[in-house]
C-alpha positions in Angstrom: 43.0 87.6 44.2 40.7 85.0 42.1 40.7 81.8 42.0 38.5 79.1 40.8 38.4 75.4 40.6 36.2 73.2 38.1 34.1 69.9 38.6 32.9 68.3 35.1 30.6 65.8 35.8 31.1 64.9 32.3 32.6 67.1 28.9 28.9 66.4 27.4 27.7 70.4 28.0 24.0 68.7 28.7 25.7 67.4 31.9 25.6 69.5 35.0 28.6 71.2 35.5 29.9 72.2 39.6 32.5 75.2 40.1 33.6 74.9 43.7 34.1 78.8 45.2 35.5 76.8 48.6 37.2 73.8 49.2 35.3 70.5 49.5 36.5 69.5 53.3 38.5 70.2 56.1 41.7 68.7 54.3 40.9 70.5 51.0 40.3 74.5 51.8 40.2 77.9 49.8 41.1 81.2 51.6 38.9 83.8 51.4 38.5 87.6 53.0 37.0 87.5 56.6 35.9 89.8 59.3 34.5 89.1 63.0 32.7 91.4 65.1 33.3 90.2 68.1 35.9 87.4 70.3 39.3 85.9 68.8 40.9 88.2 65.9 37.5 90.4 65.9 37.5 93.5 64.4 39.6 93.6 61.4 39.4 92.6 57.7 41.6 88.9 57.8 42.0 85.8 55.8 40.2 82.7 56.9 39.6 79.0 55.3 36.1 77.8 53.6 34.8 75.5 54.8 35.3 75.9 58.7 33.7 76.9 61.8 35.4 80.1 62.3 36.4 79.3 65.7 38.5 76.6 64.9 40.6 79.1 62.5 41.0 81.3 65.6 38.2 83.7 65.2 35.5 84.7 67.4 33.7 83.4 70.5 33.3 79.3 71.8 29.9 78.3 73.6 28.3 75.0 74.1 24.9 75.0 74.9 23.9 78.8 74.7 24.8 81.6 73.1 26.0 82.9 76.4 29.1 84.9 75.0 28.8 87.2 72.5 25.9 86.0 71.2 25.5 88.9 68.4 28.2 87.6 66.8 28.7 87.7 62.8 31.2 87.1 60.4 31.4 88.3 57.1 33.0 86.6 53.6 34.0 88.5 50.4 35.5 86.2 47.9 35.7 86.6 44.4 35.2 84.2 41.1 35.0 84.1 37.5 32.6 81.9 35.4 33.6 81.1 31.8 31.8 83.4 28.9 30.4 79.9 27.6 27.6 79.6 30.3 26.2 82.6 29.6 22.8 81.6 27.9 22.8 78.7 31.6 21.1 78.8 34.7 23.6 79.2 37.2 23.3 78.5 41.3 25.1 79.4 44.0 24.9 76.5 46.7 25.5 76.6 50.3 25.8 72.8 52.1 25.8 74.8 55.6 26.3 77.8 57.1 25.4 78.2 60.8 23.5 80.0 61.3 22.0 82.5 59.5 23.0 83.8 55.9 22.6 86.7 53.3 24.0 86.7 50.4 24.8 89.4 47.5 26.7 88.8 44.1 28.3 92.3 43.1 26.2 94.1 45.6 22.9 93.0 45.2 20.9 90.4 47.1 21.1 87.1 46.2 17.2 86.6 47.5 15.9 85.9 51.4 18.2 85.1 53.9 18.8 81.6 55.2 17.6 80.6 58.5 18.5 77.5 60.0 22.3 76.4 60.5 22.6 72.6 58.7 21.0 72.7 55.9 21.8 73.2 52.0 20.0 76.1 50.3 21.5 77.8 46.9 19.6 80.9 44.5 19.8 81.3 41.2 22.5 84.4 40.5 22.5 83.9 36.3 20.8 87.7 36.0 24.0 88.6 38.6 26.8 87.5 37.2 29.1 89.6 35.2 30.5 86.9 32.7 32.9 89.2 30.9 35.2 89.4 34.3 35.2 89.3 38.3 32.2 88.7 40.3 32.5 89.4 43.7 30.4 87.1 46.4 29.5 88.5 49.9 28.0 86.1 52.9 27.3 87.7 55.7 26.5 85.0 58.6 25.2 85.9 61.7 25.0 83.0 64.8 21.7 83.8 66.3 18.8 84.4 63.6 16.0 86.7 63.4 13.8 83.9 63.9 13.8 83.0 67.7 12.5 79.3 66.8 15.8 78.8 64.9 17.3 79.9 68.0 15.4 77.8 70.5 15.7 74.8 67.9 19.9 74.9 67.0 21.2 77.9 69.3 20.2 76.3 73.0 21.1 72.8 72.5 23.6 70.2 74.0 26.4 70.7 71.8 28.7 73.2 70.3 26.9 75.9 68.5 29.6 76.9 66.1 29.4 79.8 63.6 30.7 79.6 59.8 30.7 77.9 56.2 31.4 75.3 58.0 30.6 72.9 55.0 31.6 73.5 50.7 29.8 75.9 48.9 29.9 76.0 44.5 28.2 76.9 41.5 25.6 74.3 39.6 25.8 75.1 36.3 22.8 73.8 34.2 21.2 74.3 30.8 17.8 76.5 31.1 15.6 74.2 30.8 16.9 70.9 33.1 15.9 68.3 35.9 16.0 70.2 39.2 15.9 67.3 41.4 14.5 63.6 41.1 12.9 61.4 44.0 13.1 58.0 43.8 11.0 54.8 45.2 12.2 51.3 44.4 10.7 48.8 46.2 11.6 45.3 47.1 9.4 43.5 44.7 11.1 45.9 41.9 8.6 48.5 41.4 10.4 51.2 40.3 8.7 54.7 40.4 10.7 58.1 40.0 8.7 61.9 40.0 11.0 64.3 38.4 11.1 67.9 38.9 12.3 69.9 35.9 12.1 73.4 35.3 11.8 75.6 31.6 11.4 72.4 30.3 8.3 73.2 27.3 5.5 70.5 27.2 5.9 67.9 25.3 9.3 67.2 26.3 10.6 63.6 27.4 11.3 62.1 30.2 13.6 59.0 30.0 15.0 56.7 32.8 17.6 54.3 32.1 18.5 52.1 35.5 22.3 50.6 35.4 24.7 49.1 37.6 27.0 50.9 39.3 29.4 49.6 36.2 27.1 51.2 33.8 25.8 48.2 32.5 22.0 48.1 31.8 19.5 46.8 34.0 15.8 46.2 32.2 14.2 48.9 29.1 14.4 52.4 29.5 11.5 54.2 30.6 9.9 57.1 29.8 7.5 60.1 30.4 6.3 63.0 28.4 6.0 66.3 30.5 2.2 67.0 30.6 2.4 69.5 33.5 4.9 72.4 34.3 3.7 72.4 38.0 3.7 68.9 39.0 6.5 65.9 39.4 6.4 63.9 36.2 6.1 60.0 36.9 8.4 57.1 35.3 7.1 53.8 36.4 8.8 50.7 35.8 9.4 47.1 36.8 12.5 44.9 37.0 13.5 41.3 37.5 16.1 39.7 39.3 17.6 43.1 41.3 19.6 42.6 44.7 18.2 44.3 47.2 19.8 46.8 49.5 20.4 46.3 53.3 22.9 46.6 55.8 24.2 43.6 55.0 24.6 43.1 51.3 24.6 47.3 50.3 23.6 46.6 46.9 23.2 49.7 44.9 21.9 50.7 41.4 21.8 54.4 39.8 19.5 55.4 37.1 20.4 57.7 34.4 17.4 60.6 33.7 17.3 62.3 30.5 15.5 65.4 29.2 15.2 65.9 25.7 12.4 68.1 23.1 10.1 66.6 21.2 12.5 66.2 18.6 14.4 63.7 20.4 17.2 66.4 21.3 18.8 65.5 24.8 18.8 68.7 26.6 19.9 67.7 29.6 21.0 64.8 31.7 21.5 63.7 35.3 22.8 60.4 37.1 21.2 59.1 40.8 22.8 56.2 42.8 19.7 54.2 44.9 18.7 50.8 46.0 16.4 48.7 45.7 14.1 48.1 48.8 11.3 48.6 51.5 11.1 50.2 54.6 7.9 50.0 57.1 6.6 50.4 60.7 4.2 47.5 60.9 2.3 48.3 64.3 1.9 46.2 67.0 4.7 44.2 65.3 7.9 45.6 64.5 10.1 47.7 62.1 10.5 45.4 58.6 12.9 46.4 55.6 12.8 43.7 52.8 9.8 42.0 54.0 12.4 41.1 57.2 11.9 41.9 60.4 15.3 43.8 61.6 16.5 44.8 65.2 18.4 48.3 64.7 22.0 48.1 66.3 22.8 51.0 66.4 23.8 54.4 67.7 23.6 58.9 67.9 26.5 60.4 65.7 27.2 64.3 65.8 29.1 65.5 62.9 32.4 66.6 64.5 35.8 66.5 64.8 38.2 68.4 67.5 40.5 70.3 65.3 37.6 71.1 63.0 34.4 71.7 64.5 31.6 70.1 62.2 33.3 70.5 58.9 34.7 67.2 58.3 36.0 65.4 55.0 34.8 62.4 52.7 37.7 60.6 54.3 36.9 60.8 58.2 32.9 59.8 57.2 34.0 56.8 55.8 36.0 56.0 58.8 33.4 56.5 61.2 31.5 54.6 59.2 33.5 51.9 59.1 33.8 52.3 63.2 30.0 52.0 63.6 30.2 48.8 61.3 33.5 47.3 63.1 31.1 47.3 66.0 28.4 45.2 64.7 26.0 47.6 64.6 23.6 47.8 61.7 22.2 51.2 62.3 23.1 55.2 62.9 20.9 58.1 63.9 22.2 61.6 63.0 21.9 64.0 66.0 20.7 65.9 66.1 20.5 67.6 61.7 21.2 66.2 58.6 24.8 65.1 58.2 27.3 65.8 55.3 26.2 64.6 52.1 29.2 62.1 51.9 28.6 60.6 55.1 25.3 59.3 54.0 27.1 58.2 50.9 29.1 56.0 52.5 25.9 54.6 54.9 24.7 53.1 51.3 27.7 51.8 49.8 29.2 50.1 52.9 25.4 49.5 54.4 24.2 50.9 58.0 20.3 52.1 58.4 20.1 55.6 59.3 17.5 57.5 60.9 17.8 61.2 59.3 16.7 64.3 61.6 15.5 67.6 61.3 17.1 69.7 64.5 15.1 70.5 67.4 17.0 70.1 70.6 14.0 69.9 73.4 12.5 72.7 71.2 10.6 73.3 67.8 11.4 75.6 64.8 7.9 77.2 64.5 6.1 76.6 60.9 7.0 79.0 58.8 10.8 78.3 59.0 9.7 74.9 59.4 8.6 74.2 56.4 11.1 75.2 54.8 13.8 73.7 56.3 12.1 70.2 56.2 12.0 71.1 51.8 15.8 71.2 52.2 16.3 68.3 54.3 14.2 65.6 52.6 15.2 67.0 49.1 18.5 67.1 49.6 18.6 63.5 51.2 15.5 61.6 50.1 17.1 58.9 47.5 19.5 57.7 50.4 18.4 53.7 50.3 20.3 54.5 54.2 17.5 56.2 55.3 14.7 54.4 56.2 12.7 56.8 58.6 12.7 60.6 59.3 12.8 62.1 62.9 11.0 65.4 63.3 13.2 66.8 65.8 14.5 66.1 69.4 13.2 65.4 72.7 10.0 67.3 72.9 11.6 69.8 69.2 8.5 68.5 67.9 6.4 70.8 65.5 3.4 68.1 65.0 2.3 70.6 62.1 5.5 69.9 60.1 4.8 65.5 60.3 2.5 65.5 57.3 5.5 67.6 54.8 7.9 64.7 54.7 5.5 62.6 52.7 5.3 65.6 50.9 9.1 65.3 49.3 9.6 61.9 50.2 7.9 59.7 47.5 8.6 56.5 49.8 6.7 58.0 52.7 9.1 56.5 55.2 8.7 56.3 59.0 8.4 59.8 60.5 9.0 60.1 64.8 9.6 61.5 67.4 12.7 60.5 69.6 11.9 59.6 72.7 8.1 59.9 72.3 5.3 57.6 71.6 4.1 58.8 68.4 3.2 57.3 64.9 3.3 53.6 66.5 6.6 53.7 68.0 8.3 53.9 71.9 11.4 55.5 71.8 11.8 56.4 75.1 15.4 57.6 75.9 17.3 56.5 78.7 15.0 53.1 80.2 15.7 51.7 82.8 16.1 48.1 83.2 12.7 47.6 84.9 11.2 49.7 82.6 12.2 47.5 79.6 10.3 44.5 81.2 7.3 46.3 81.9 7.0 47.4 78.4 8.0 43.8 77.2 4.8 43.1 79.5 2.5 45.9 78.6 3.7 47.7 75.6 1.6 47.6 72.6 3.6 50.3 70.3 7.3 49.0 68.3 10.0 49.0 71.1 13.3 51.0 70.3 14.8 53.3 72.9 16.6 56.3 70.0 18.6 56.9 73.0 20.2 54.7 75.7 22.9 53.5 77.9 24.3 57.0 78.1 27.7 56.6 77.8 29.3 59.4 80.4 32.8 58.6 81.2 33.6 54.4 81.5 29.7 53.6 82.2 27.1 53.2 80.0 27.3 51.3 76.2 29.0 48.3 77.1 28.3 48.1 80.7 24.8 46.6 81.7 24.1 46.6 77.9 23.9 42.7 78.0 20.9 42.2 80.3 19.4 44.9 78.8 19.4 43.8 75.0 18.8 40.3 76.4 15.5 41.9 78.1 14.8 44.0 75.1 14.6 41.1 72.6 12.2 39.4 74.6 9.7 42.4 73.7 7.2 41.1 71.3 7.6 44.1 69.3 11.8 44.8 69.6 13.3 46.6 67.2 16.5 47.0 68.8 17.6 50.9 69.6 20.1 53.3 69.7 23.2 53.3 71.9 24.3 57.5 73.3 26.6 58.5 71.9 29.2 57.5 69.0 32.5 60.0 69.9 33.4 62.1 72.8 32.5 65.8 71.4 36.0 66.8 72.6 37.1 70.5 71.2 40.5 71.9 70.5 40.2 75.5 72.1 42.2 77.9 69.8 41.3 80.6 73.2 42.8 77.6 75.6 46.3 77.2 73.6 44.9 73.9 72.1 43.1 72.7 75.1 40.6 70.2 74.5 37.6 71.0 76.6 34.9 68.3 76.8 32.3 70.7 78.9 32.6 68.9 82.0 29.9 65.9 81.8 28.3 67.3 79.1 30.0 66.6 75.8 32.3 62.9 76.7 29.7 60.9 75.8 31.2 58.1 73.3 32.0 54.8 73.0 35.1 56.8 71.5 37.6 59.2 72.2 37.3 62.4 70.3 39.6 61.3 68.0 37.9 58.1 67.6 40.3 56.3 70.4 37.9 53.0 71.5 37.4 52.7 75.1 36.7 49.0 76.4 33.2 49.5 75.5 34.0 49.6 72.0 34.9 45.8 72.2 31.9 45.0 74.4 29.4 46.0 72.0 31.1 44.4 69.2 30.7 40.9 70.9 27.2 41.8 72.2 26.2 42.7 68.6 27.9 40.2 67.2 25.8 38.3 64.4 27.7 35.7 64.9 26.4 34.9 68.5 28.5 31.6 70.9 27.5 31.5 74.3 30.1 29.3 75.1 31.8 31.0 78.2 34.1 28.2 79.7 35.8 24.7 77.5 33.4 22.2 78.8 35.3 19.2 80.4 34.3 16.9 77.7 35.0 19.5 74.7 34.9 17.8 71.4 35.7 20.8 69.1 31.9 21.6 68.7 30.6 24.8 69.0 26.8 26.3 69.7 26.6 28.9 66.7 23.7 31.4 66.5 22.9 33.6 62.9 21.4 37.2 64.1 22.1 38.6 61.0 18.6 39.6 59.8 19.4 39.0 55.8 22.8 37.2 55.6 22.9 32.9 55.9 25.8 32.0 57.6 27.3 29.8 54.2 28.4 33.1 53.4 30.6 33.5 56.5 34.1 32.1 57.0 35.9 31.1 60.8 39.6 30.5 61.3 40.8 28.6 64.8 44.3 29.1 66.5 45.6 27.2 69.1 48.7 29.2 71.1 50.7 28.8 73.6 51.1 31.7 76.4 55.0 33.2 77.3 55.5 33.2 81.1 56.1 35.9 82.9 60.0 36.0 83.1 60.0 34.9 79.0 60.8 37.8 76.6 59.2 35.7 73.6 56.4 36.0 71.9 53.0 34.5 71.8 53.6 31.5 69.9 51.0 29.4 67.3 51.0 26.2 67.5 48.4 24.8 64.6 45.4 26.7 63.0 42.2 26.1 60.5 40.1 28.0 58.5 36.4 26.8 58.9 33.8 27.3 56.1 30.7 28.8 57.0 27.8 26.1 58.1 24.4 26.4 56.2 21.7 28.8 58.9 19.3 30.7 58.2 18.7 34.2 60.4 17.6 32.8 63.5 19.0 29.1 63.5 21.0 27.6 65.6 23.8 24.5 64.8 27.3 23.4 65.5 30.1 24.4 64.2 33.1 21.5 64.1 36.6 22.6 64.7 39.0 19.6 63.6 41.5 20.3 66.7 44.5 17.9 66.9 44.7 15.3 69.3 47.2 16.7 71.5 45.1 20.3 71.9 44.4 20.2 75.6 48.7 20.9 75.8 48.1 24.0 75.1 47.2 27.1 76.4 44.7 29.3 74.5 41.9 28.6 71.9 40.8 31.5 69.4 37.7 31.3 67.1 37.1 34.1 64.9 34.1 35.0 62.1 34.5 36.7 59.3 31.7 38.2 57.5 30.9 38.0 53.8 33.1 40.7 52.6 36.0 39.1 55.1 35.6 41.9 57.6 36.6 40.0 61.3 32.9 40.1 63.6 34.6 38.9 66.5 37.4 36.8 68.2 36.3 34.4 70.9 39.3 33.0 73.5 38.7 29.8 75.7 42.0 29.2 78.8 42.7 25.4 77.7 44.4 24.7 81.3 45.8 27.1 84.5 49.7 27.8 84.3 51.8 25.9 86.9 52.9 28.2 89.7 56.9 28.0 89.8 57.2 25.9 92.5 61.0 26.0 92.2 63.1 29.2 93.2 65.2 30.4 91.6 67.4 30.2 94.1 70.4 27.8 93.8 70.0 25.6 96.4 68.1 25.1 99.5 69.1 27.3 102.2 68.4 27.7 106.3 65.4 30.2 107.0 66.1 32.5 109.7 63.3 34.1 111.8 63.7 36.9 113.9 61.3 38.9 115.9 60.6 41.9 117.9 57.5 43.0 119.9 55.9 44.7 116.7 57.6 42.6 114.0 58.4 39.4 112.8 61.0 38.8 110.1 61.7 35.6 107.6 64.2 35.4 105.8 64.0 32.6 102.7 66.5 31.9 100.0 68.0 35.8 100.6 64.8 37.7 100.5 63.4 39.4 104.0 59.8 39.4 104.8 58.2 40.8 107.4 55.1 41.1 109.1 53.3 43.1 111.5 52.5 41.3 114.8 49.5 43.5 115.4 47.5 43.2 112.1 48.5 39.9 110.9 50.0 41.7 107.6 52.9 41.6 105.2 54.8 45.1 105.9 57.4 44.6 103.3 60.1 42.8 101.4 63.3 42.8 100.4 65.1 41.4 97.8 68.8 41.6 96.9 67.6 44.3 94.4 65.4 46.5 96.3 63.2 46.9 99.1 59.8 45.9 97.8 56.9 48.3 99.8 54.0 45.5 99.5 52.5 45.6 102.9 48.5 46.0 104.2 47.8 42.4 103.3 46.0 39.7 102.9 43.3 42.1 104.1 39.6 40.7 103.4 38.2 43.1 101.0 35.1 45.5 102.4 35.6 43.6 106.2 37.1 44.3 109.0 39.3 41.6 110.7 40.4 42.0 114.2 43.6 40.2 115.1 43.0 37.2 117.6 46.3 35.4 117.7 49.4 35.7 115.7 50.8 32.1 114.9 53.9 31.5 113.8 55.8 27.6 114.0 58.2 25.8 111.8 56.1 22.8 110.3 59.0 20.2 108.9 61.5 22.4 106.8 58.6 24.8 106.0 58.2 28.0 108.5 53.8 28.8 108.7 52.5 32.3 109.7 49.0 31.7 110.4 47.2 34.9 111.8 44.0 33.7 113.7 41.1 36.5 113.5 37.9 37.3 114.9 35.2 37.8 112.4 31.6 36.9 111.0 33.5 35.9 107.8 35.8 33.3 108.7 38.6 34.6 107.0 41.4 32.3 107.5 45.1 32.6 106.4 48.0 30.5 105.7 51.7 31.7 104.7 54.0 29.3 103.8 57.4 29.4 103.8 59.8 26.7 101.9 63.7 26.9 100.9 63.6 26.5 97.4 60.3 27.1 96.7 57.9 30.3 96.0 56.3 31.9 98.9 52.3 30.3 98.9 49.4 32.1 100.3 46.4 29.9 101.0 43.1 31.7 102.2 39.4 31.4 102.7 36.6 33.7 103.5 32.3 33.5 103.8 31.0 36.4 103.1 26.8 36.8 103.6 24.9 39.3 102.0 25.2 42.0 99.4 28.3 43.0 98.7 30.8 44.9 96.5 33.2 43.5 96.0 34.9 40.2 97.7 38.4 38.6 98.3 41.6 39.8 100.1 43.8 42.7 98.9 47.5 44.0 99.1 49.1 47.7 99.4 51.7 48.9 97.2 52.2 52.6 96.7 51.1 54.0 93.5 53.9 56.3 92.9 55.8 53.0 92.0 53.9 51.5 89.5 55.1 51.3 86.1 52.4 49.2 84.4 51.7 45.3 84.6 52.4 42.3 82.5 49.8 39.5 83.4 48.0 36.3 81.3 43.8 36.7 81.7 41.4 38.6 79.7 42.6 41.9 78.4 44.1 44.1 77.2 40.9 46.8 78.7 39.2 46.5 82.4 35.7 45.1 82.9 33.3 45.6 85.3 30.2 43.2 86.6 27.9 44.6 84.0 31.1 44.4 81.6 32.6 41.6 81.0 32.3 40.9 77.3 34.4 41.9 74.8 37.8 40.7 76.4 40.4 38.6 74.7 42.7 35.8 76.8 46.4 36.3 76.5 49.6 38.2 77.9 49.3 41.9 78.2 51.5 44.6 78.9 50.2 47.4 79.7 52.0 50.7 81.6 50.6 53.1 84.2 48.8 55.4 83.4 46.3 57.7 85.3 43.6 57.9 82.4 39.8 58.9 83.4 37.7 57.8 80.1 36.5 60.8 78.2 38.1 63.0 80.3 41.7 61.7 78.9 42.3 59.3 76.4 45.0 57.3 77.2 43.2 54.0 76.6 43.1 50.9 77.8 42.8 52.8 81.4 45.4 51.2 83.5 43.7 51.3 87.1 41.0 49.0 87.8 39.4 45.4 87.6 41.0 42.8 85.3 39.3 39.3 84.8 40.5 35.8 84.6 43.8 36.5 86.2 46.4 33.7 86.1 49.3 35.4 87.2 50.1 39.1 86.9 53.6 40.7 87.1 53.3 44.2 89.0 56.1 46.4 87.3 57.6 49.2 89.3 60.2 51.7 90.5 62.1 48.6 93.2 61.9 45.3 91.3 59.3 43.6 89.8 57.3 40.6 91.5 54.9 37.8 90.3 51.9 36.8 91.6 50.3 33.4 90.9 47.0 32.5 91.2 44.9 29.3 91.9 41.4 29.2 90.2 39.7 30.6 87.0 37.8 33.6 87.1 40.0 35.4 89.6 39.5 39.4 89.2 42.8 41.4 89.8 42.3 44.8 91.1 44.9 47.4 89.7 44.4 50.9 92.1 41.4 52.7 92.2 40.2 54.6 89.4 40.0 58.7 90.3 36.5 60.3 89.7 35.8 62.0 87.0 36.1 65.7 87.5 32.9 66.5 85.0 31.0 63.6 87.2 27.4 65.2 89.1 27.2 61.6 90.6 28.2 58.9 91.7 26.7 56.1 88.9 30.2 55.9 87.4 32.4 56.1 90.2 32.1 51.9 91.4 33.4 50.9 94.9 36.6 49.6 95.2 38.6 47.7 98.2 40.3 50.2 100.5 43.3 47.6 99.3 45.6 49.0 96.1 46.2 45.7 94.7 43.1 42.8 95.2 42.6 39.4 94.3 38.7 39.0 94.1 35.7 36.8 93.5 33.3 39.4 93.1 34.2 43.0 91.7 31.5 46.1 91.4 29.1 47.5 89.0 29.4 50.7 87.1 26.5 52.9 86.2 25.9 55.2 83.5 25.0 59.7 83.4 21.5 58.8 84.1 20.7 55.4 86.6 22.9 54.2 89.1 23.9 50.6 88.9 21.0 48.9 90.2 18.8 50.3 87.9 20.7 48.3 85.0 19.6 44.8 85.2 21.1 41.9 87.0 24.3 41.7 86.3 24.7 45.1 87.8 23.2 44.1 90.9 25.7 43.6 93.8 27.0 40.2 94.4 24.8 37.8 97.2 26.9 35.3 99.1 24.8 32.7 100.8 25.8 31.7 104.3 27.6 28.7 103.7 29.3 30.0 100.5 32.9 29.6 101.2 35.7 31.4 98.7 38.8 29.2 98.9 42.1 30.3 97.0 46.2 30.5 97.0 48.7 32.8 95.9 52.2 32.4 94.9 54.4 35.2 95.1 58.1 35.1 93.0 60.1 38.3 94.7 63.1 37.1 92.9 
């Protein structure tokens, strides 16, 4: 069987032609013959889709971190193809965009060239003399997971990520004239200078190279520049100067293209190629910062693996674009390639949509030797040199640095971009991984290098990322030589295992590291980061009593004036607990951006109507110059009134009865039972069902001994007032009134450091089906991750999600902030509890500890109760740091001896 796919850039024969032998991505593949020697479906010839990782096609063996199982696994590919007779006088190269890990290539039974070593790099062979232009050609590729070069195995096959095999990126023929432009390297600076190095093959001396800069639309920019070829060994240099150009940066990713033409001495066109680029200058200024286009920039970045659960490292242009959009949606401006060069289409998306990129040579805590590393550095840089998004190179990761390779980057990169060693003080940078808060404080005091950790805030489970970021970021920005940082990491590296019926495998605590799930499910930290890193900053936490519509705004862009942005405000009313209606919009309006240069502050005026205070919530949304939402801030305007009148038709007598163990009240047909030994409510019964609320109110984290169980009539009301003997001076008073909602008053004083403060009740988890509440949502919060939520009415169904180990988000169990009322939905009878003050935290059950957690850093403290109304909650840590190492917001709650906490709750069991 023979199949060919042709892609011709231009009908003109002088243009490069591409003939794909494989498909182009994970969603568009071509069937080849395949044989694997070990593991799944081994020992017989079969069919496989190319490109792919063969494990995700049901072949071979899965390995993470080390090739511990079947290390000698190899795959053999066969594919037949034809080449048009009209190309017999051309130069034809076969290009492999990547092959894990070692590839031996034959055409018609003859070697195409030396075995290629290194699994993440593009390589090619000139196969012109091996081709049969009159019939079929047989391509044979033997791919070995392990390399014969031990340093390749150390750098790539002993690494903290999935170790796949196969031709996982496209394979194609590149068809060129005999004399042609092989490659170019562009250095287009912010001052308009344009330098192009052109490397040619078989071009005779005296040939002419011309370069015409164009807009992406094809409109010419400036005059054509040209140069004669005077050397067949060295690059031919073309230089020009351009005026009034639009610079490239992540906020305005302006791109140009250059058409490079090779002509003979008589002016006859021989070959022509086109390349996109951007005018921009990127440089490190020692003991100062990182500058782009002469502007100091702060990297708000993330590390990103190239991975998708069903296809491994075989991705698509669509997915790569979506990932870049998700990075930018978090208000990030940078991405680090971890720990290998990505698909070209990902870098294209970074160019066109706007992200800074650190591109990286593989080397996870081990390095390539100099011989093989020299080849791979060239393949890395030559492929990616013209991407304006790339502002520096990383020569390995965490000790995987071969110092003998550092100089090679500049050999192939005429921009001479910075070379770094991630986690090492090197080349004027301090990129330490996973610093604690004190390290940031001390390096801000004493450090002299430009500081930007290339991995920090490890996002294992629900810790890291957003939790602690607010403090970390504030302190990092106080560093005199700050350049930002890169979170670890973008998405959980879960793989659907075909040897386990499609089960998602995250390798315990090793692979689940992302802000997003394997299929890009958004965790709560996604929105926390979005708020903290918004280039439009609004610090107003609550509406002041004298609020007049003026909001203090800070411009934290690097290049953009806020007059390029726009704003929208909304006033809304929220539904009450029993209403089926939706949130209602009362008033709204649009506001033009105000003139503020980067770093400046000013006031934005919201033209609120005179009666604005009669509404429930105010929203303000900022949009960037491309109409993309930066963030929506929300402020509660007023507390909802607790229902004073019960839903009973009329007042009735309060019936009281007691035994030696219990006191029972029947009010408006609802029975309330209290335990006389503890003073706690024991259960409730309404006309529909028993409601198994019990064990409270208990003072969270404090044992209180009942001294006296007081209960008495007070006019038409009946009071239950347990008296406790405890240092916290815990006071409780239940007030029952016929025709009115049950009210609970409480107060306490807790001194010293505590994980949490407040009162709790018990309710059986197995009965709970969900919750509806007015407050911040829809995600849970931690003491050190309060940002990123929105005030409104939310409705979440019960789930038992453990962040990073299951992916039904938002997670149900945990702490919720600024809760005004909550309806506990259950299998018995839903009930609603109202709070009396802003800032109340609500505890819904207790999250389970992650199965893969090897410490308690990401298992915060919770009260013993199931439902809590709290004045303070616990913080969460990261994989490598306990919470107390993450800064002020991550410390325990501190209360002084004279600090009193008071509150009221109203219970509606109807």
